[in-house]
N, CA, C and O atoms as CSV, one atom per row, in Angstrom:
chain,resi,resn,atom,element,x,y,z
A,1,MET,N,N,-190.826,131.733,-19.879
A,1,MET,CA,C,-191.765,131.292,-18.879
A,1,MET,C,C,-191.829,132.337,-17.772
A,1,MET,O,O,-190.800,132.769,-17.253
A,2,ASN,N,N,-193.034,132.735,-17.420
A,2,ASN,CA,C,-193.260,133.723,-16.367
A,2,ASN,C,C,-193.876,133.030,-15.160
A,2,ASN,O,O,-194.880,132.328,-15.278
A,3,ILE,N,N,-193.271,133.232,-14.010
A,3,ILE,CA,C,-193.677,132.539,-12.794
A,3,ILE,C,C,-194.173,133.546,-11.769
A,3,ILE,O,O,-193.567,134.598,-11.567
A,4,LEU,N,N,-195.286,133.209,-11.124
A,4,LEU,CA,C,-195.803,134.002,-10.014
A,4,LEU,C,C,-195.776,133.147,-8.762
A,4,LEU,O,O,-196.299,132.033,-8.749
A,5,VAL,N,N,-195.160,133.675,-7.703
A,5,VAL,CA,C,-195.157,133.014,-6.399
A,5,VAL,C,C,-196.164,133.744,-5.526
A,5,VAL,O,O,-196.094,134.962,-5.357
A,6,LEU,N,N,-197.093,132.991,-4.978
A,6,LEU,CA,C,-198.187,133.588,-4.215
A,6,LEU,C,C,-198.163,133.139,-2.763
A,6,LEU,O,O,-197.934,131.967,-2.461
A,7,CYS,N,N,-198.403,134.092,-1.869
A,7,CYS,CA,C,-198.475,133.827,-0.436
A,7,CYS,C,C,-199.552,134.728,0.160
A,7,CYS,O,O,-200.200,135.487,-0.561
A,8,THR,N,N,-199.738,134.645,1.444
A,8,THR,CA,C,-200.779,135.439,2.090
A,8,THR,C,C,-200.459,136.932,2.063
A,8,THR,O,O,-201.263,137.729,1.579
A,9,GLY,N,N,-199.292,137.314,2.579
A,9,GLY,CA,C,-198.981,138.733,2.725
A,9,GLY,C,C,-197.843,139.248,1.879
A,9,GLY,O,O,-197.530,140.438,1.926
A,10,ASN,N,N,-197.209,138.372,1.097
A,10,ASN,CA,C,-196.095,138.757,0.222
A,10,ASN,C,C,-195.026,139.551,0.970
A,10,ASN,O,O,-194.513,140.557,0.479
A,11,SER,N,N,-194.707,139.068,2.175
A,11,SER,CA,C,-193.673,139.761,2.949
A,11,SER,C,C,-192.440,138.899,3.187
A,11,SER,O,O,-191.362,139.428,3.456
A,12,CYS,N,N,-192.584,137.572,3.091
A,12,CYS,CA,C,-191.487,136.714,3.536
A,12,CYS,C,C,-191.300,135.493,2.631
A,12,CYS,O,O,-190.370,135.460,1.826
A,13,ARG,N,N,-192.174,134.493,2.756
A,13,ARG,CA,C,-191.976,133.226,2.045
A,13,ARG,C,C,-191.981,133.400,0.525
A,13,ARG,O,O,-191.098,132.885,-0.160
A,14,SER,N,N,-192.955,134.112,0.004
A,14,SER,CA,C,-193.024,134.313,-1.448
A,14,SER,C,C,-191.868,135.176,-1.932
A,14,SER,O,O,-191.371,134.984,-3.042
A,15,GLN,N,N,-191.436,136.127,-1.108
A,15,GLN,CA,C,-190.295,136.972,-1.470
A,15,GLN,C,C,-189.012,136.141,-1.555
A,15,GLN,O,O,-188.204,136.325,-2.466
A,16,MET,N,N,-188.834,135.227,-0.598
A,16,MET,CA,C,-187.653,134.351,-0.632
A,16,MET,C,C,-187.689,133.470,-1.884
A,16,MET,O,O,-186.683,133.327,-2.580
A,17,ALA,N,N,-188.855,132.882,-2.162
A,17,ALA,CA,C,-188.972,132.016,-3.341
A,17,ALA,C,C,-188.696,132.802,-4.617
A,17,ALA,O,O,-188.019,132.301,-5.515
A,18,GLU,N,N,-189.210,134.024,-4.709
A,18,GLU,CA,C,-188.928,134.872,-5.868
A,18,GLU,C,C,-187.423,135.111,-5.992
A,18,GLU,O,O,-186.868,135.044,-7.089
A,19,GLY,N,N,-186.775,135.387,-4.878
A,19,GLY,CA,C,-185.331,135.614,-4.890
A,19,GLY,C,C,-184.566,134.406,-5.404
A,19,GLY,O,O,-183.644,134.548,-6.207
A,20,PHE,N,N,-184.941,133.225,-4.948
A,20,PHE,CA,C,-184.276,132.001,-5.420
A,20,PHE,C,C,-184.518,131.783,-6.903
A,20,PHE,O,O,-183.588,131.462,-7.643
A,21,LEU,N,N,-185.765,131.955,-7.347
A,21,LEU,CA,C,-186.089,131.748,-8.769
A,21,LEU,C,C,-185.326,132.722,-9.655
A,21,LEU,O,O,-184.758,132.323,-10.672
A,22,CYS,N,N,-185.310,133.982,-9.281
A,22,CYS,CA,C,-184.581,134.982,-10.075
A,22,CYS,C,C,-183.087,134.680,-10.083
A,22,CYS,O,O,-182.422,134.848,-11.105
A,23,ASN,N,N,-182.563,134.239,-8.952
A,23,ASN,CA,C,-181.152,133.885,-8.861
A,23,ASN,C,C,-180.809,132.710,-9.786
A,23,ASN,O,O,-179.677,132.589,-10.254
A,24,LEU,N,N,-181.793,131.857,-10.040
A,24,LEU,CA,C,-181.603,130.722,-10.941
A,24,LEU,C,C,-181.855,131.089,-12.403
A,24,LEU,O,O,-181.733,130.241,-13.287
A,25,GLY,N,N,-182.206,132.353,-12.659
A,25,GLY,CA,C,-182.391,132.822,-14.024
A,25,GLY,C,C,-183.821,132.779,-14.543
A,25,GLY,O,O,-184.053,132.995,-15.733
A,26,PHE,N,N,-184.785,132.503,-13.663
A,26,PHE,CA,C,-186.184,132.481,-14.082
A,26,PHE,C,C,-186.776,133.891,-14.022
A,26,PHE,O,O,-186.334,134.728,-13.236
A,27,ASN,N,N,-187.775,134.136,-14.855
A,27,ASN,CA,C,-188.526,135.383,-14.809
A,27,ASN,C,C,-189.639,135.179,-13.788
A,27,ASN,O,O,-190.678,134.598,-14.101
A,28,ALA,N,N,-189.419,135.655,-12.577
A,28,ALA,CA,C,-190.356,135.403,-11.486
A,28,ALA,C,C,-190.708,136.697,-10.778
A,28,ALA,O,O,-189.926,137.647,-10.725
A,29,GLN,N,N,-191.900,136.694,-10.244
A,29,GLN,CA,C,-192.338,137.773,-9.375
A,29,GLN,C,C,-193.233,137.165,-8.307
A,29,GLN,O,O,-193.689,136.029,-8.439
A,30,SER,N,N,-193.479,137.916,-7.264
A,30,SER,CA,C,-194.306,137.400,-6.186
A,30,SER,C,C,-195.397,138.393,-5.855
A,30,SER,O,O,-195.305,139.581,-6.166
A,31,ALA,N,N,-196.438,137.876,-5.213
A,31,ALA,CA,C,-197.554,138.706,-4.784
A,31,ALA,C,C,-198.253,137.997,-3.631
A,31,ALA,O,O,-197.952,136.849,-3.307
A,32,GLY,N,N,-199.185,138.705,-3.028
A,32,GLY,CA,C,-199.949,138.133,-1.927
A,32,GLY,C,C,-201.430,138.402,-2.078
A,32,GLY,O,O,-201.853,139.239,-2.875
A,33,ILE,N,N,-202.189,137.692,-1.316
A,33,ILE,CA,C,-203.618,137.981,-1.225
A,33,ILE,C,C,-203.772,139.369,-0.610
A,33,ILE,O,O,-204.677,140.123,-0.967
A,34,ASP,N,N,-202.867,139.696,0.325
A,34,ASP,CA,C,-202.731,141.022,0.919
A,34,ASP,C,C,-201.289,141.467,0.739
A,34,ASP,O,O,-200.459,140.713,0.230
A,35,SER,N,N,-200.995,142.670,1.151
A,35,SER,CA,C,-199.622,143.181,1.107
A,35,SER,C,C,-199.243,143.611,2.517
A,35,SER,O,O,-199.812,144.561,3.054
A,36,HIS,N,N,-198.280,142.913,3.117
A,36,HIS,CA,C,-197.883,143.196,4.499
A,36,HIS,C,C,-196.546,143.917,4.601
A,36,HIS,O,O,-196.040,144.113,5.706
A,37,GLY,N,N,-195.960,144.316,3.473
A,37,GLY,CA,C,-194.661,144.975,3.500
A,37,GLY,C,C,-193.539,143.958,3.565
A,37,GLY,O,O,-193.753,142.815,3.969
A,38,MET,N,N,-192.349,144.367,3.170
A,38,MET,CA,C,-191.198,143.460,3.177
A,38,MET,C,C,-190.774,143.161,4.614
A,38,MET,O,O,-190.710,144.054,5.459
A,39,ASN,N,N,-190.494,141.916,4.864
A,39,ASN,CA,C,-190.062,141.475,6.177
A,39,ASN,C,C,-188.538,141.617,6.283
A,39,ASN,O,O,-187.800,141.029,5.493
A,40,LYS,N,N,-188.080,142.389,7.249
A,40,LYS,CA,C,-186.641,142.671,7.372
A,40,LYS,C,C,-185.834,141.410,7.670
A,40,LYS,O,O,-184.672,141.313,7.277
A,41,TYR,N,N,-186.434,140.454,8.353
A,41,TYR,CA,C,-185.711,139.210,8.638
A,41,TYR,C,C,-185.557,138.359,7.384
A,41,TYR,O,O,-184.543,137.681,7.216
A,42,ALA,N,N,-186.546,138.387,6.508
A,42,ALA,CA,C,-186.432,137.661,5.236
A,42,ALA,C,C,-185.290,138.246,4.415
A,42,ALA,O,O,-184.489,137.508,3.842
A,43,VAL,N,N,-185.216,139.563,4.359
A,43,VAL,CA,C,-184.131,140.236,3.633
A,43,VAL,C,C,-182.785,139.841,4.243
A,43,VAL,O,O,-181.828,139.558,3.522
A,44,LYS,N,N,-182.720,139.826,5.561
A,44,LYS,CA,C,-181.466,139.501,6.259
A,44,LYS,C,C,-181.014,138.069,5.976
A,44,LYS,O,O,-179.857,137.850,5.620
A,45,VAL,N,N,-181.914,137.088,6.130
A,45,VAL,CA,C,-181.471,135.700,5.968
A,45,VAL,C,C,-181.148,135.370,4.515
A,45,VAL,O,O,-180.325,134.493,4.254
A,46,MET,N,N,-181.775,136.048,3.575
A,46,MET,CA,C,-181.411,135.843,2.173
A,46,MET,C,C,-180.045,136.458,1.887
A,46,MET,O,O,-179.246,135.881,1.151
A,47,SER,N,N,-179.777,137.619,2.464
A,47,SER,CA,C,-178.466,138.253,2.244
A,47,SER,C,C,-177.338,137.406,2.840
A,47,SER,O,O,-176.208,137.446,2.352
A,48,GLU,N,N,-177.639,136.644,3.886
A,48,GLU,CA,C,-176.633,135.770,4.492
A,48,GLU,C,C,-176.112,134.715,3.513
A,48,GLU,O,O,-174.995,134.220,3.665
A,49,ILE,N,N,-176.927,134.374,2.505
A,49,ILE,CA,C,-176.500,133.379,1.516
A,49,ILE,C,C,-176.252,134.021,0.147
A,49,ILE,O,O,-176.202,133.336,-0.875
A,50,GLY,N,N,-176.099,135.343,0.147
A,50,GLY,CA,C,-175.690,136.045,-1.066
A,50,GLY,C,C,-176.796,136.382,-2.044
A,50,GLY,O,O,-176.522,136.655,-3.213
A,51,ILE,N,N,-178.045,136.368,-1.591
A,51,ILE,CA,C,-179.159,136.745,-2.474
A,51,ILE,C,C,-179.804,138.006,-1.904
A,51,ILE,O,O,-180.295,138.013,-0.776
A,52,ASP,N,N,-179.794,139.066,-2.699
A,52,ASP,CA,C,-180.318,140.361,-2.275
A,52,ASP,C,C,-181.761,140.514,-2.741
A,52,ASP,O,O,-182.027,140.605,-3.940
A,53,ILE,N,N,-182.692,140.542,-1.787
A,53,ILE,CA,C,-184.100,140.768,-2.134
A,53,ILE,C,C,-184.575,142.130,-1.625
A,53,ILE,O,O,-185.776,142.396,-1.576
A,54,SER,N,N,-183.635,142.980,-1.251
A,54,SER,CA,C,-183.994,144.269,-0.654
A,54,SER,C,C,-184.693,145.210,-1.638
A,54,SER,O,O,-185.371,146.145,-1.211
A,55,ASN,N,N,-184.542,144.983,-2.938
A,55,ASN,CA,C,-185.210,145.828,-3.923
A,55,ASN,C,C,-186.586,145.296,-4.320
A,55,ASN,O,O,-187.323,145.963,-5.046
A,56,GLN,N,N,-186.931,144.108,-3.850
A,56,GLN,CA,C,-188.274,143.582,-4.098
A,56,GLN,C,C,-189.245,144.334,-3.196
A,56,GLN,O,O,-188.840,144.917,-2.190
A,57,TYR,N,N,-190.515,144.321,-3.552
A,57,TYR,CA,C,-191.491,145.001,-2.709
A,57,TYR,C,C,-192.761,144.163,-2.605
A,57,TYR,O,O,-193.075,143.367,-3.490
A,58,SER,N,N,-193.470,144.357,-1.525
A,58,SER,CA,C,-194.684,143.613,-1.240
A,58,SER,C,C,-195.849,144.186,-2.055
A,58,SER,O,O,-196.089,145.393,-2.065
A,59,LYS,N,N,-196.565,143.283,-2.737
A,59,LYS,CA,C,-197.699,143.728,-3.554
A,59,LYS,C,C,-198.824,142.705,-3.529
A,59,LYS,O,O,-198.610,141.527,-3.241
A,60,LYS,N,N,-200.016,143.173,-3.834
A,60,LYS,CA,C,-201.189,142.301,-3.923
A,60,LYS,C,C,-201.265,141.693,-5.324
A,60,LYS,O,O,-200.715,142.228,-6.287
A,61,ILE,N,N,-201.956,140.573,-5.405
A,61,ILE,CA,C,-202.069,139.865,-6.673
A,61,ILE,C,C,-202.737,140.725,-7.745
A,61,ILE,O,O,-202.440,140.574,-8.930
A,62,ASN,N,N,-203.635,141.626,-7.341
A,62,ASN,CA,C,-204.315,142.464,-8.339
A,62,ASN,C,C,-203.399,143.523,-8.955
A,62,ASN,O,O,-203.812,144.237,-9.869
A,63,GLU,N,N,-202.162,143.632,-8.466
A,63,GLU,CA,C,-201.179,144.548,-9.047
A,63,GLU,C,C,-200.335,143.879,-10.125
A,63,GLU,O,O,-199.502,144.532,-10.754
A,64,ILE,N,N,-200.545,142.584,-10.342
A,64,ILE,CA,C,-199.763,141.796,-11.295
A,64,ILE,C,C,-200.561,141.611,-12.579
A,64,ILE,O,O,-201.768,141.374,-12.529
A,65,ASP,N,N,-199.901,141.717,-13.724
A,65,ASP,CA,C,-200.530,141.392,-15.003
A,65,ASP,C,C,-200.562,139.872,-15.121
A,65,ASP,O,O,-199.575,139.250,-15.513
A,66,LEU,N,N,-201.688,139.290,-14.785
A,66,LEU,CA,C,-201.809,137.832,-14.746
A,66,LEU,C,C,-201.909,137.205,-16.127
A,66,LEU,O,O,-201.780,135.988,-16.260
A,67,SER,N,N,-202.134,138.008,-17.151
A,67,SER,CA,C,-202.278,137.459,-18.500
A,67,SER,C,C,-200.974,136.857,-19.024
A,67,SER,O,O,-200.990,136.056,-19.958
A,68,ASN,N,N,-199.849,137.242,-18.425
A,68,ASN,CA,C,-198.545,136.749,-18.876
A,68,ASN,C,C,-197.976,135.640,-18.006
A,68,ASN,O,O,-196.863,135.175,-18.255
A,69,ILE,N,N,-198.716,135.205,-16.988
A,69,ILE,CA,C,-198.204,134.205,-16.050
A,69,ILE,C,C,-198.457,132.801,-16.601
A,69,ILE,O,O,-199.572,132.460,-16.994
A,70,ASP,N,N,-197.386,131.996,-16.618
A,70,ASP,CA,C,-197.479,130.615,-17.090
A,70,ASP,C,C,-197.571,129.613,-15.948
A,70,ASP,O,O,-198.263,128.600,-16.052
A,71,VAL,N,N,-196.862,129.908,-14.851
A,71,VAL,CA,C,-196.760,128.980,-13.736
A,71,VAL,C,C,-197.075,129.728,-12.443
A,71,VAL,O,O,-196.585,130.834,-12.212
A,72,LEU,N,N,-197.897,129.107,-11.612
A,72,LEU,CA,C,-198.208,129.651,-10.292
A,72,LEU,C,C,-197.617,128.714,-9.243
A,72,LEU,O,O,-197.805,127.499,-9.303
A,73,ILE,N,N,-196.904,129.291,-8.290
A,73,ILE,CA,C,-196.380,128.536,-7.159
A,73,ILE,C,C,-196.962,129.164,-5.902
A,73,ILE,O,O,-196.668,130.318,-5.591
A,74,SER,N,N,-197.783,128.417,-5.179
A,74,SER,CA,C,-198.304,128.929,-3.906
A,74,SER,C,C,-197.478,128.317,-2.782
A,74,SER,O,O,-197.154,127.129,-2.811
A,75,VAL,N,N,-197.142,129.136,-1.795
A,75,VAL,CA,C,-196.241,128.692,-0.738
A,75,VAL,C,C,-196.905,128.671,0.643
A,75,VAL,O,O,-196.231,128.542,1.665
A,76,CYS,N,N,-198.236,128.800,0.655
A,76,CYS,CA,C,-198.983,128.623,1.898
A,76,CYS,C,C,-200.410,128.213,1.550
A,76,CYS,O,O,-200.923,128.539,0.480
A,77,ASP,N,N,-201.039,127.495,2.469
A,77,ASP,CA,C,-202.391,126.986,2.217
A,77,ASP,C,C,-203.403,128.111,2.030
A,77,ASP,O,O,-204.300,128.005,1.194
A,78,SER,N,N,-203.265,129.181,2.798
A,78,SER,CA,C,-204.205,130.293,2.693
A,78,SER,C,C,-204.202,130.901,1.289
A,78,SER,O,O,-205.260,131.211,0.740
A,79,ALA,N,N,-203.023,131.068,0.718
A,79,ALA,CA,C,-202.929,131.624,-0.637
A,79,ALA,C,C,-203.560,130.674,-1.651
A,79,ALA,O,O,-204.266,131.115,-2.558
A,80,LYS,N,N,-203.311,129.383,-1.504
A,80,LYS,CA,C,-203.886,128.401,-2.427
A,80,LYS,C,C,-205.403,128.435,-2.366
A,80,LYS,O,O,-206.073,128.395,-3.398
A,81,GLU,N,N,-205.943,128.508,-1.154
A,81,GLU,CA,C,-207.394,128.486,-0.967
A,81,GLU,C,C,-208.063,129.780,-1.406
A,81,GLU,O,O,-209.220,129.758,-1.826
A,82,ASN,N,N,-207.364,130.904,-1.318
A,82,ASN,CA,C,-207.971,132.204,-1.608
A,82,ASN,C,C,-207.530,132.821,-2.930
A,82,ASN,O,O,-207.913,133.946,-3.250
A,83,CYS,N,N,-206.733,132.095,-3.691
A,83,CYS,CA,C,-206.252,132.609,-4.973
A,83,CYS,C,C,-207.417,132.707,-5.956
A,83,CYS,O,O,-208.207,131.770,-6.081
A,84,PRO,N,N,-207.523,133.818,-6.640
A,84,PRO,CA,C,-208.563,133.900,-7.673
A,84,PRO,C,C,-208.252,132.935,-8.813
A,84,PRO,O,O,-207.097,132.567,-9.030
A,85,VAL,N,N,-209.266,132.540,-9.520
A,85,VAL,CA,C,-209.067,131.670,-10.680
A,85,VAL,C,C,-208.350,132.471,-11.759
A,85,VAL,O,O,-208.779,133.567,-12.122
A,86,ILE,N,N,-207.261,131.916,-12.264
A,86,ILE,CA,C,-206.486,132.571,-13.321
A,86,ILE,C,C,-206.497,131.611,-14.510
A,86,ILE,O,O,-205.707,130.667,-14.549
A,87,PRO,N,N,-207.382,131.843,-15.475
A,87,PRO,CA,C,-207.635,130.859,-16.531
A,87,PRO,C,C,-206.427,130.461,-17.370
A,87,PRO,O,O,-206.336,129.304,-17.781
A,88,ASN,N,N,-205.503,131.366,-17.637
A,88,ASN,CA,C,-204.393,131.048,-18.535
A,88,ASN,C,C,-203.287,130.231,-17.866
A,88,ASN,O,O,-202.411,129.704,-18.552
A,89,ILE,N,N,-203.317,130.121,-16.547
A,89,ILE,CA,C,-202.277,129.363,-15.843
A,89,ILE,C,C,-202.641,127.884,-15.884
A,89,ILE,O,O,-203.666,127.455,-15.356
A,90,LYS,N,N,-201.775,127.133,-16.522
A,90,LYS,CA,C,-202.015,125.696,-16.674
A,90,LYS,C,C,-201.239,124.869,-15.653
A,90,LYS,O,O,-201.582,123.716,-15.394
A,91,ILE,N,N,-200.191,125.459,-15.072
A,91,ILE,CA,C,-199.342,124.722,-14.139
A,91,ILE,C,C,-199.376,125.422,-12.783
A,91,ILE,O,O,-199.098,126.615,-12.669
A,92,HIS,N,N,-199.727,124.639,-11.755
A,92,HIS,CA,C,-199.778,125.187,-10.401
A,92,HIS,C,C,-199.071,124.219,-9.470
A,92,HIS,O,O,-199.447,123.050,-9.372
A,93,TYR,N,N,-198.044,124.711,-8.786
A,93,TYR,CA,C,-197.333,123.931,-7.775
A,93,TYR,C,C,-197.686,124.515,-6.415
A,93,TYR,O,O,-197.879,125.722,-6.270
A,94,HIS,N,N,-197.765,123.639,-5.428
A,94,HIS,CA,C,-198.106,124.111,-4.089
A,94,HIS,C,C,-197.317,123.354,-3.035
A,94,HIS,O,O,-197.171,122.133,-3.091
A,95,PHE,N,N,-196.812,124.114,-2.075
A,95,PHE,CA,C,-196.237,123.546,-0.866
A,95,PHE,C,C,-196.426,124.580,0.230
A,95,PHE,O,O,-196.105,125.753,0.039
A,96,SER,N,N,-196.939,124.162,1.361
A,96,SER,CA,C,-197.186,125.098,2.454
A,96,SER,C,C,-196.012,125.097,3.432
A,96,SER,O,O,-195.736,124.097,4.096
A,97,PHE,N,N,-195.336,126.227,3.505
A,97,PHE,CA,C,-194.211,126.404,4.421
A,97,PHE,C,C,-194.703,127.095,5.692
A,97,PHE,O,O,-195.654,127.876,5.654
A,98,ALA,N,N,-194.054,126.805,6.805
A,98,ALA,CA,C,-194.361,127.494,8.058
A,98,ALA,C,C,-194.156,128.990,7.866
A,98,ALA,O,O,-193.312,129.410,7.074
A,99,ASP,N,N,-194.916,129.779,8.580
A,99,ASP,CA,C,-194.814,131.234,8.464
A,99,ASP,C,C,-193.870,131.775,9.537
A,99,ASP,O,O,-194.268,131.904,10.694
A,100,PRO,N,N,-192.628,132.092,9.171
A,100,PRO,CA,C,-191.686,132.588,10.181
A,100,PRO,C,C,-192.034,133.983,10.680
A,100,PRO,O,O,-191.553,134.399,11.734
A,101,SER,N,N,-192.866,134.714,9.936
A,101,SER,CA,C,-193.188,136.082,10.350
A,101,SER,C,C,-194.056,136.118,11.609
A,101,SER,O,O,-194.301,137.186,12.170
A,102,LEU,N,N,-194.516,134.951,12.048
A,102,LEU,CA,C,-195.279,134.902,13.293
A,102,LEU,C,C,-194.365,134.984,14.513
A,102,LEU,O,O,-194.832,135.048,15.650
A,103,SER,N,N,-193.049,134.982,14.259
A,103,SER,CA,C,-192.083,135.077,15.355
A,103,SER,C,C,-190.930,135.974,14.913
A,103,SER,O,O,-190.843,136.363,13.748
A,104,GLN,N,N,-190.069,136.289,15.833
A,104,GLN,CA,C,-188.861,137.046,15.495
A,104,GLN,C,C,-187.633,136.171,15.689
A,104,GLN,O,O,-186.529,136.670,15.906
A,105,ASN,N,N,-187.836,134.856,15.609
A,105,ASN,CA,C,-186.761,133.891,15.795
A,105,ASN,C,C,-185.986,133.729,14.493
A,105,ASN,O,O,-186.480,133.120,13.544
A,106,ILE,N,N,-184.784,134.270,14.449
A,106,ILE,CA,C,-183.981,134.241,13.226
A,106,ILE,C,C,-183.674,132.806,12.788
A,106,ILE,O,O,-183.511,132.546,11.596
A,107,LEU,N,N,-183.596,131.883,13.736
A,107,LEU,CA,C,-183.344,130.479,13.386
A,107,LEU,C,C,-184.504,129.896,12.591
A,107,LEU,O,O,-184.296,129.092,11.682
A,108,LEU,N,N,-185.725,130.300,12.930
A,108,LEU,CA,C,-186.891,129.835,12.178
A,108,LEU,C,C,-186.872,130.398,10.754
A,108,LEU,O,O,-187.211,129.691,9.805
A,109,TYR,N,N,-186.484,131.644,10.604
A,109,TYR,CA,C,-186.354,132.242,9.274
A,109,TYR,C,C,-185.342,131.477,8.429
A,109,TYR,O,O,-185.579,131.208,7.251
A,110,ARG,N,N,-184.222,131.132,9.035
A,110,ARG,CA,C,-183.190,130.378,8.305
A,110,ARG,C,C,-183.687,128.993,7.921
A,110,ARG,O,O,-183.408,128.510,6.824
A,111,LYS,N,N,-184.420,128.357,8.821
A,111,LYS,CA,C,-184.957,127.017,8.553
A,111,LYS,C,C,-185.932,127.068,7.372
A,111,LYS,O,O,-185.848,126.249,6.457
A,112,VAL,N,N,-186.853,128.033,7.397
A,112,VAL,CA,C,-187.826,128.164,6.312
A,112,VAL,C,C,-187.128,128.558,5.016
A,112,VAL,O,O,-187.476,128.052,3.949
A,113,ARG,N,N,-186.151,129.453,5.095
A,113,ARG,CA,C,-185.367,129.827,3.910
A,113,ARG,C,C,-184.747,128.593,3.263
A,113,ARG,O,O,-184.824,128.412,2.048
A,114,ASP,N,N,-184.136,127.754,4.079
A,114,ASP,CA,C,-183.477,126.566,3.544
A,114,ASP,C,C,-184.484,125.569,2.971
A,114,ASP,O,O,-184.194,124.898,1.981
A,115,GLU,N,N,-185.655,125.469,3.580
A,115,GLU,CA,C,-186.707,124.600,3.048
A,115,GLU,C,C,-187.191,125.119,1.694
A,115,GLU,O,O,-187.386,124.343,0.759
A,116,ILE,N,N,-187.383,126.430,1.597
A,116,ILE,CA,C,-187.806,127.036,0.327
A,116,ILE,C,C,-186.723,126.855,-0.724
A,116,ILE,O,O,-187.020,126.553,-1.879
A,117,LYS,N,N,-185.480,127.036,-0.333
A,117,LYS,CA,C,-184.351,126.857,-1.257
A,117,LYS,C,C,-184.368,125.448,-1.845
A,117,LYS,O,O,-184.280,125.284,-3.062
A,118,ASN,N,N,-184.480,124.442,-1.000
A,118,ASN,CA,C,-184.505,123.055,-1.479
A,118,ASN,C,C,-185.701,122.806,-2.384
A,118,ASN,O,O,-185.571,122.157,-3.421
A,119,TYR,N,N,-186.862,123.316,-1.999
A,119,TYR,CA,C,-188.076,123.140,-2.800
A,119,TYR,C,C,-187.910,123.788,-4.181
A,119,TYR,O,O,-188.215,123.170,-5.201
A,120,ILE,N,N,-187.432,125.021,-4.204
A,120,ILE,CA,C,-187.272,125.756,-5.475
A,120,ILE,C,C,-186.208,125.103,-6.338
A,120,ILE,O,O,-186.398,124.979,-7.548
A,121,PHE,N,N,-185.104,124.686,-5.761
A,121,PHE,CA,C,-184.060,124.023,-6.563
A,121,PHE,C,C,-184.586,122.736,-7.178
A,121,PHE,O,O,-184.314,122.459,-8.346
A,122,ASN,N,N,-185.336,121.938,-6.413
A,122,ASN,CA,C,-185.922,120.719,-6.980
A,122,ASN,C,C,-186.975,121.046,-8.028
A,122,ASN,O,O,-187.039,120.390,-9.068
A,123,LEU,N,N,-187.798,122.049,-7.766
A,123,LEU,CA,C,-188.823,122.451,-8.728
A,123,LEU,C,C,-188.207,123.030,-10.004
A,123,LEU,O,O,-188.768,122.871,-11.088
A,124,SER,N,N,-187.070,123.691,-9.882
A,124,SER,CA,C,-186.429,124.305,-11.046
A,124,SER,C,C,-186.054,123.265,-12.104
A,124,SER,O,O,-186.006,123.570,-13.295
A,125,LYS,N,N,-185.792,122.051,-11.664
A,125,LYS,CA,C,-185.487,120.977,-12.619
A,125,LYS,C,C,-186.698,120.669,-13.484
A,125,LYS,O,O,-186.557,120.430,-14.683
A,126,LYS,N,N,-187.887,120.671,-12.892
A,126,LYS,CA,C,-189.131,120.454,-13.645
A,126,LYS,C,C,-189.416,121.643,-14.560
A,126,LYS,O,O,-189.843,121.471,-15.701
A,127,LEU,N,N,-189.176,122.843,-14.049
A,127,LEU,CA,C,-189.476,124.051,-14.816
A,127,LEU,C,C,-188.539,124.214,-16.013
A,127,LEU,O,O,-188.905,124.842,-17.007
A,128,SER,N,N,-187.344,123.657,-15.923
A,128,SER,CA,C,-186.354,123.799,-16.995
A,128,SER,C,C,-186.567,122.837,-18.153
A,128,SER,O,O,-185.940,122.984,-19.203
A,129,THR,N,N,-187.448,121.851,-17.975
A,129,THR,CA,C,-187.650,120.862,-19.047
A,129,THR,C,C,-188.779,121.247,-19.960
A,129,THR,O,O,-189.079,120.525,-20.910
C-alpha cells in the first residue's frame, strides 16, 4: 500500500505525518499544493520523540508518481479543496490540523505533532486491515 500525505506547503504537518507513517512501517510520502521547504521546528519536535525527518524534503504534488498511490491523507482543508482529482485513489482520509508554521511557538508545534501522532496511530489500525 502506497500512501500520500498532502498539505498546503509540505513543510510541517504532512512531513510529520509521513514520519509517523514510515516509522510504523508504511510506504508513505508527502507533498504539497506548493513547496515551502522543510520547517526546522517540525524536524526538531519530531526528533524530540525519536523520529528523524531531516532527510525528507518539501515537494509539490506534481513531483509524485500518483499512479502508484492507493491512499490519500489530507491534513489541512486547503489541500483537500485544492487537490487535483487522482482517479486511481479509492481511499481518502481527511483531518484539518492547525498550522503551527504560522508561529514560532514550539509548544504549538508539539501540540500539533501529538495530535497528528494520535490521528496516524488510530488511522494505522484501519490501514493495516
